[in-house]
N, C-alpha and C positions, 0 to 999 in steps of 0.2 A: 385783345388780338391773339396774344398766346393762348388763351383758353380756346379760342376759335379754332386755331391751328392745331392744338392737341385734340380738340373734338373731332376734326376732320382727319386726322391720323389714326385716332382710335376706330372711327368708322372704316379707313382704310384696312387695318388690320383684321377687324371683324367680319369685313367682306372677304378678305382672303382666306380666313379662316373656315367660313363656311362654305367656301369653294372648295377648299382642300379636302373638307370632309364630305360634300356632297359628291364629289366624283367616284370614290369607291361604291357609295351607295347606288349612283346609278348603273356601275358595272354589275353590283350583285343583283338589282333588279332586273337587268337585261338577261343574267343567267338564269334567274328563276322563271322569268317568262319563256326563255327558250326551251328551259327545261319540262315545262308543262305542256308548251305546244309540242315539243318532240316526243313526250310519252302520248299526247292524245294522238299525234299522228301515227305513232308506231302501233297503237291499239287498232285503229280505224285501217292501217294496210293491213294488219292481220285478219280483221273483221271481213274486208271487202276483199283482199287478195286470196283468202282461203278458198275463194270459190273458183279462184282461177289457177291456183297450185301455187301462189306466192305466199310465203311465210318468211317473216323476219324474227328470229329467236330474239326475246328479250332478256339479254344479259348485261353484265358490267359495262362491255366495250360499247354495245350498240346504245345502251343509255347514255354512255358519257358522249358518244359522238351525237346523238339526238338531243342530247341535253345542249350540249356548248354550241355546236353548229345549228340547232332550231330545224327550220324546213329544209336549208339546204342539206344537212346532214341526213335527215330521213331520205330525202331523193338519192343522196349518195348511197345509201342502204340499199334502197330498191334497185339501183342499177348495178350495183356490187353482187346483190343476190341473184338478180336476173342473169348474169354473166358467170355466176361461179356454180 
């Protein structure tokens, strides 16, 4: 009986450790996906928007905004550029 309880406690500890390390990986993967989508969207906006006079300079600030916020960040940059 003691071995069974020890086994269950070991499984619980293993589960908690895996959950603890999986959480930061999820955040990192989300940032990577947002960064890729944001970069592609900035490129597309500059490609298509160039015909309409809309251009968003790709620099550190715009790359961070698009990378961290993803699609909403690119929409913010488009709106910001249109009114400035």
